[in-house]
N, C-alpha and C positions, 0 to 999 in steps of 0.2 A: 579788931576787924574794921576795915574802912567801908563805909556805906556808899552805895552807888544808886543814884536815882535816875530813872528814865521818866521824863516829864513831858506831858502833852499840854501845851499852852494854847488856850482858846481866848481870843480877844472879844470882849463883850461890846456890842453896839457898833461894830465896824465890819467891813468886808476884808479886814486883814486876815491873811491865811493862817496866822498863828505859827506854831513850831513844835517840833518834837526834839528835845535836847537831853543829853546826858550830863549829870552834874554830881559832885560829891557832897553838895549841901542841899538840905531839904528847904524848899521855898516856904516862907511864912507870910500870912496875911499882913498887908501894910508895907511889905518890902518893895523896893523898886527892882525891876528886871529889864534888861536890855534885850530887845528882839530886833535884830538888824540895826538900823540907825535910830530907832525910836525907843523911848523909855515908857514902861508901863508899871502900874501898881497892882500887886497881887491882891485879889479879893477873896479867893476861896481855894483851898487845897483839899483834894479828896483822894483817898487810896482807891486805885482802880481794881486791883486784885491783892490778895495777901502777899506779903513780902516772901521772897525766895532766898533765904540766907541773907547775904549782904545787899541783895537787889530789891529795890522798891519801885513800884510803878504808880505814878501820880497823874491826876487830872488837875490842872490849875487854870482858874479863870482870872483874867487880868483885864484892866481898863486903861485907856490912855491917861497919861498924867495931865493932859490939857483939860480934861473935863472935871 
């Protein structure tokens, strides 16, 4: 069964709006993620609610790569 992740990305320390994206790969701390034209580092990944079959709902905190 293929996993599906609905991910809410929140940018720490900026007024960046973040994003809500669907992906087949679970984000991991330390990974780089592209939001728009900018790159960010994943800091924290939290399950928002229990998974529903193949669907997972995550909250991910990221920071800019420049800092």
